[in-house]
C-alpha positions in Angstrom: 28.3 90.6 91.9 26.2 93.7 92.8 23.8 92.9 89.9 23.2 89.4 91.5 22.3 90.9 94.8 20.0 93.4 93.1 18.3 90.6 91.1 17.7 88.5 94.2 16.3 91.6 96.1 13.9 92.5 93.3 12.9 88.9 92.8 12.1 88.4 96.5 10.3 91.7 96.7 8.1 90.8 93.8 7.6 87.2 95.0 6.6 88.0 98.6 4.3 90.8 97.4 2.7 88.6 94.8 2.2 85.7 97.2 0.7 87.8 99.9 -1.6 89.5 97.4 -2.7 86.1 96.0 -3.4 84.8 99.5 -5.5 87.9 100.3 -7.4 87.4 97.1 -8.1 83.8 98.0 -9.2 84.7 101.5 -11.6 87.4 100.2 -13.2 85.0 97.6 -13.6 82.2 100.1 -15.2 84.4 102.7 -17.6 85.9 100.2 -18.5 82.4 98.9 -19.5 81.3 102.4 -21.1 84.6 103.4 -24.8 83.6 103.0 -24.9 80.7 105.5 -23.8 80.3 109.1 -21.8 77.1 109.7 -24.0 74.6 111.6 -21.8 74.5 114.7 -22.5 78.2 115.4 -26.2 78.7 114.4 -27.4 78.8 118.1 -25.4 81.9 119.0 -24.3 83.6 115.7 -27.1 85.1 113.6 -26.8 85.4 109.8 -26.5 89.2 110.1 -23.5 88.8 112.4 -21.9 86.3 110.0 -22.4 88.7 107.1 -20.9 91.5 109.1 -17.8 89.4 109.9 -17.5 88.6 106.2 -17.8 92.2 105.1 -15.3 93.3 107.8 -12.8 90.7 106.7 -13.2 91.7 103.1 -12.7 95.4 103.9 -9.5 94.6 105.8 -8.2 92.4 103.0 -8.9 95.1 100.4 -7.1 97.7 102.5 -4.2 95.3 103.3 -3.8 94.7 99.5 -3.3 98.4 98.9 -0.9 98.6 101.9 1.0 95.6 100.6 1.8 97.2 97.2 2.5 100.6 98.8 4.8 99.0 101.3 6.8 97.3 98.5 7.1 100.6 96.7 8.3 102.3 99.9 11.0 99.6 100.5 12.1 100.0 96.9 12.4 103.8 97.3 14.4 103.5 100.6 16.9 101.0 99.0 17.3 101.3 95.2 15.5 104.6 95.2 18.2 106.2 97.3 16.2 106.9 100.5 18.8 105.4 102.9 21.5 107.4 101.2 19.4 110.6 101.5 18.8 109.9 105.2 22.5 109.4 105.8 23.4 112.7 104.1 20.6 114.7 105.9 21.6 113.5 109.4 25.4 113.8 108.8 24.9 117.4 107.6 22.7 118.3 110.6 24.5 116.4 113.3 24.5 119.2 115.9 20.8 119.8 115.5 20.1 116.1 115.8 22.1 116.0 119.0 20.3 119.0 120.4 16.9 117.4 119.6 17.9 114.1 121.3 19.3 116.0 124.3 15.8 117.5 124.6 14.2 114.0 124.4 16.5 112.8 127.2 15.7 115.9 129.2 12.0 115.2 128.8 12.5 111.6 129.8 14.3 112.7 133.0 11.4 115.1 133.8 8.8 112.3 133.2 10.8 110.0 135.5 10.9 112.7 138.2 7.1 113.1 137.8 6.4 109.4 138.4 8.8 109.3 141.3 7.0 112.3 142.9 3.7 110.7 142.1 4.7 107.5 143.8 5.7 109.1 147.1 2.7 111.5 147.1 0.4 108.5 146.6 2.1 106.7 149.5 1.7 109.8 151.7 -1.9 110.3 150.7 -2.8 106.7 151.7 -1.8 107.5 155.3 -3.5 110.9 155.3 -7.0 112.2 156.1 -10.0 111.8 153.8 -9.7 115.5 152.9 -6.4 114.8 151.1 -7.9 111.8 149.5 -10.7 113.8 148.1 -8.3 116.3 146.7 -6.4 113.5 145.0 -9.6 112.2 143.4 -10.3 115.7 142.0 -6.7 115.9 140.7 -7.0 112.5 139.0 -9.9 113.9 136.9 -7.3 116.4 135.6 -4.3 114.2 135.6 -3.4 114.8 131.9 -3.4 118.6 132.4 -1.3 118.3 135.6 1.2 116.0 133.8 1.6 118.3 130.9 2.0 121.4 133.2 4.6 119.5 135.2 6.5 118.5 132.1 6.4 122.0 130.6 7.4 123.8 133.8 10.1 121.4 134.6 11.5 121.5 131.1 11.5 125.3 131.2 13.5 125.2 134.5 15.9 122.6 133.0 16.5 124.7 130.0 16.9 127.9 132.0 19.4 126.2 134.4 21.4 124.7 131.5 20.5 121.1 132.2 19.6 120.3 128.6 22.8 122.0 127.5 24.8 119.8 130.0 23.2 116.7 128.5 24.3 117.9 125.0 27.8 118.5 126.2 28.0 115.1 127.9 26.8 113.2 124.8 29.1 115.2 122.6 32.2 114.7 124.7 31.8 111.1 126.0 30.5 109.3 122.9 31.9 108.7 119.4 30.3 111.0 116.8 30.1 108.2 114.3 28.1 106.0 116.7 25.7 108.8 117.6 25.3 109.8 114.0 24.6 106.2 113.0 22.0 105.8 115.8 20.3 109.0 114.6 20.2 107.7 111.0 18.6 104.4 112.0 16.1 106.2 114.3 15.2 108.7 111.5 14.6 105.9 109.0 12.1 104.3 111.4 10.5 107.6 112.4 9.9 108.4 108.7 8.5 104.9 108.1 6.1 105.4 111.0 5.0 108.8 109.8 4.4 107.4 106.3 2.2 104.8 107.9 0.1 107.3 109.9 -2.4 108.0 107.1 -2.9 104.2 106.9 -3.6 104.0 110.6 -6.1 106.9 110.3 -8.0 105.2 107.6 -8.0 101.8 109.4 -9.1 103.4 112.7 -11.6 106.0 111.5 -12.6 104.3 108.3 -12.8 100.5 108.7 -13.1 100.2 112.5 -15.7 103.0 112.7 -17.7 101.6 109.8 -18.2 98.3 111.6 -18.8 99.8 115.0 -15.6 98.9 116.7 -13.7 102.2 117.0 -13.9 104.3 120.2 -10.8 106.3 119.5 -11.3 110.1 119.2 -9.0 112.3 117.1 -7.6 113.7 120.3 -6.8 110.3 121.7 -5.3 109.2 118.4 -3.0 112.2 118.4 -2.0 111.6 122.0 -1.1 108.0 121.2 0.9 109.0 118.1 2.9 111.5 120.2 3.6 108.9 122.9 4.6 106.3 120.4 6.9 108.7 118.5 8.5 109.7 121.8 9.2 106.1 122.8 10.3 105.2 119.2 12.9 108.0 119.2 14.1 107.3 122.8 14.4 103.6 122.6 15.5 103.4 118.9 18.5 105.7 119.6 19.5 103.7 122.7 19.2 100.3 121.1 20.8 101.4 117.8 23.7 103.0 119.7 24.3 99.8 121.6 24.1 97.6 118.5 26.5 99.9 116.6 28.9 99.9 119.5 28.9 96.1 119.4 29.6 96.1 115.7 32.4 98.6 115.9 34.2 97.5 119.1 33.7 93.7 119.1 34.6 93.2 115.4 35.7 89.5 115.6 32.6 87.9 117.0 30.2 90.9 116.6 27.3 88.8 115.3 27.5 86.6 118.4 27.5 89.6 120.8 24.7 91.3 118.8 22.7 88.1 119.0 23.2 88.0 122.8 22.2 91.6 123.1 19.1 91.1 121.0 18.1 87.9 122.9 18.4 89.7 126.3 16.4 92.6 124.9 13.6 90.3 123.7 13.3 88.6 127.1 13.4 92.0 128.9 10.7 93.5 126.7 8.5 90.5 127.2 8.9 90.8 131.0 8.2 94.6 131.2 5.6 94.8 128.4 2.6 95.1 130.7 4.2 97.9 132.6 5.3 99.6 129.4 1.8 99.4 128.1 0.6 101.6 131.0 1.9 104.5 129.0 -1.1 104.0 126.7 -3.6 102.1 128.9 -4.9 102.2 132.4 -4.8 99.0 134.5 -7.1 98.9 137.6 -7.4 96.0 140.0 -10.3 93.6 139.5 -13.0 94.7 141.9 -15.7 92.1 141.2 -15.2 90.0 144.4 -17.2 87.0 143.1 -15.2 86.7 139.9 -12.0 87.5 141.7 -12.5 84.7 144.2 -13.4 82.2 141.4 -10.3 83.1 139.4 -8.0 82.9 142.5 -9.4 79.4 143.2 -8.7 78.5 139.6 -5.1 79.8 139.9 -4.5 77.9 143.1 -5.9 74.7 141.5 -3.5 75.2 138.6 -0.6 76.0 140.8 -0.2 79.5 139.3 1.0 82.6 141.0 0.5 86.1 139.6 1.2 89.7 140.8 -2.4 90.6 140.4 -5.7 90.6 138.4 -6.2 93.8 136.4 -8.7 95.4 134.1 -7.5 97.2 131.0 -9.6 100.2 129.7 -9.8 98.6 126.2 -13.2 100.3 125.7 -11.4 103.6 125.4 -10.2 102.6 122.0 -12.2 99.7 120.8 -15.2 97.3 121.5 -13.0 94.3 120.7 -12.5 92.1 123.8 -9.6 89.9 125.0 -7.7 88.7 128.0 -4.0 87.9 128.3 -1.1 87.2 130.7 1.9 89.4 130.7 5.4 89.3 132.1 7.6 86.6 133.7 8.2 85.3 137.2 7.2 87.9 139.8 6.0 90.3 137.1 3.3 88.0 135.8 -0.1 89.7 135.5 -3.5 88.6 134.4 -5.2 91.4 132.4 -8.8 91.6 131.2 -10.2 94.0 128.7 -13.1 95.7 130.3 -15.1 94.9 127.1 -14.5 91.2 127.8 -16.1 91.4 131.2 -19.2 93.0 129.6 -19.6 90.2 127.0 -19.0 87.0 128.9 -20.4 85.6 132.1 -18.2 84.5 135.0 -17.9 80.8 134.0 -17.0 81.8 130.5 -14.3 84.2 131.8 -12.9 81.4 134.0 -12.7 79.2 130.9 -10.8 82.0 129.0 -8.4 82.4 131.9 -7.9 78.6 132.1 -7.0 78.7 128.4 -4.4 81.4 129.0 -3.1 79.4 132.0 -2.6 76.5 129.6 -0.2 78.6 127.6 1.9 79.3 130.7 1.7 75.8 132.2 2.8 74.3 128.9 5.6 77.0 128.6 4.3 78.2 125.2 5.6 81.7 125.6 9.0 80.5 126.7 9.2 78.0 123.8 8.3 80.7 121.3 10.9 83.1 122.7 13.5 80.3 122.5 12.7 79.6 118.9 12.9 83.3 118.1 16.3 83.5 119.8 17.6 80.4 117.8 16.2 81.9 114.6 18.0 85.2 115.1 21.2 83.2 115.9 20.9 81.5 112.5 20.1 84.9 110.7 23.1 86.6 112.2 25.4 83.7 111.5 24.2 83.3 107.9 24.2 87.0 106.9 27.1 88.2 109.0 29.4 88.0 106.0 27.4 90.6 104.2 28.4 93.4 106.6 31.7 94.1 104.8 30.5 93.1 101.4 30.5 96.3 99.2 28.7 94.5 96.4 25.8 93.7 98.7 25.3 97.4 99.5 25.7 98.5 95.9 23.2 95.9 94.8 20.6 97.4 97.1 21.4 101.0 96.0 23.5 101.9 99.1 26.6 104.0 98.3 28.6 103.3 101.5 29.2 100.0 103.4 28.9 100.9 107.1 27.6 99.4 110.3 24.7 101.8 110.2 23.6 100.8 106.7 24.0 97.1 107.5 21.7 97.3 110.5 19.1 99.2 108.4 19.2 96.6 105.7 19.2 93.8 108.3 15.9 95.2 109.8 14.2 96.4 106.6 15.3 93.6 104.1 17.0 90.5 105.5 14.9 89.7 108.5 11.5 90.5 106.9 12.4 88.2 103.9 13.4 85.4 106.3 10.2 85.9 108.4 8.1 85.6 105.2 9.4 82.0 104.7 9.4 80.9 108.3 6.1 82.7 109.2 3.9 79.7 108.2 5.9 77.4 110.5 5.5 79.8 113.4 1.7 80.0 112.6 1.4 76.2 112.6 3.3 75.9 115.9 1.1 78.6 117.5 -2.1 76.8 116.3 -0.8 73.6 117.9 -0.2 75.6 121.1 -3.8 76.9 120.9 -5.2 73.3 120.8 -3.0 72.4 123.8 -4.2 75.4 125.8 -7.8 74.5 125.0 -7.2 71.0 126.1 -5.7 72.3 129.4 -8.7 74.6 129.9 -11.1 71.7 129.5 -9.3 69.9 132.4 -10.1 72.7 134.9 -13.3 74.2 133.5 -16.3 72.9 131.5 -15.7 72.5 127.8 -19.1 74.0 127.1 -18.1 77.2 128.9 -14.9 77.5 126.8 -16.8 76.8 123.6 -19.5 79.4 124.4 -16.8 82.0 125.3 -14.9 81.4 122.0 -18.1 81.6 119.9 -19.1 84.9 121.6 -15.6 86.3 121.0 -15.7 85.3 117.3 -19.1 87.0 117.0 -18.4 90.2 119.0 -15.0 90.7 117.3 -16.5 89.9 113.8 -13.9 87.2 113.2 -14.7 85.2 110.1 -15.9 81.6 110.7 -14.9 80.6 107.2 -11.3 81.5 106.4 -9.6 80.2 103.3 -7.6 77.1 104.4 -4.4 78.2 102.7 -4.6 81.8 103.9 -5.3 80.5 107.4 -2.4 78.1 107.3 0.0 80.8 106.2 -1.1 83.6 108.6 -3.3 82.6 111.4 -1.9 81.9 114.9 -5.3 80.5 115.9 -7.1 77.5 114.3 -10.2 78.1 112.2 -13.3 78.3 114.5 -15.0 75.2 113.2 -11.9 73.0 113.7 -11.2 74.5 117.1 -14.8 73.8 118.3 -14.6 70.2 117.0 -11.4 69.7 119.0 -13.0 71.1 122.2 -16.1 68.8 121.8 -13.7 65.8 121.7 -12.0 66.9 124.9 
């Protein structure tokens, strides 16, 4: 039986890699074939040089993705049949105390960061009611906010360590939680940390190679390092918490564990979608929109559409890239409208209104909620279908895993089972999202001029170097947005 699972795994690994490689090859050839001529619908705005740049940019990304694709397949093989997951289990189990000490430090750091932002909140409230002298001092402090933050964290951590707070966190975790659950959470977290670190050279090449070559990159090596540290910190903190919760469900709620795990994941998906704009503040800065003319126009549009938000914000996207975009984030009272500052530089006010009207269309037609619901249903089917594999020793042996455990099941679920399922359902999601894009465009044309929406889209295609001539099969498989020419034709008919 183990041989059958191994055969299916290797077959699917080769199949998915080969299909994606083939689709990339088709996309590259199709883009190059249409590189020398701008499609007639775009000749007024997009020059031949811009069209060629978009083609070269697309080809560069495809070539790099093809290498990543093969490398990713090899990494997955090494983690499973190559013994990587077994190795991680042994390493963490043999160094459990050190792992617990490290995570105690992470929790201590999190506590310090929370204290920092609480203090910052109350200080900011006090400053608003204070004299202009205090406000000037705050402006000077803001110029050195990173230095102040780091000093605060270092000093507070030193005090915590000296006073034994970190040691108390360690003792609390060690005495109140099951060692097997904590160990399992550390193993899962370690697997994803290692996978992330393996992907760092790829991110470096993409950022400082491809994006820089085509004039999009604004990330400095210092900022890249800061982002990686922040991401790793979040990955370790959240991964241990979510892994521990999932493992507790699997061990304590044995009868209907898959149903409870599905419920937990569903709630987590909705919660993350709600807080994502606020979570993103760890990496980005959001400032209120100050352009009064644009702000008034957008607020009138929101009122006309019957939409309430918690504010209009500008994201400092230019800190990292010249790509432009706008999006809505959150649910209910947490809804925010967020513009990239680069978008405001590239489009005029009427075009920005049209873009916002398009995003409003997604909310008014409940596209975000519908997609979330479909994901929740899909995960229900995945857990129901694959739940029987949790205690199937042949399944583990077939994928090169020595021991059947809740920890190893969750790892295989996230690394193998869910990705293979998503490969097959991905095209259906893409098709549905393209349908939603047409609906959002149609909605935007009801409240703004179709010509403004069309102009804004063409400018975004040009400035983001998005190809105007994607391969139809590649686009059908991957793209969440319709091809430019088809989308513009649909807008003209609106």
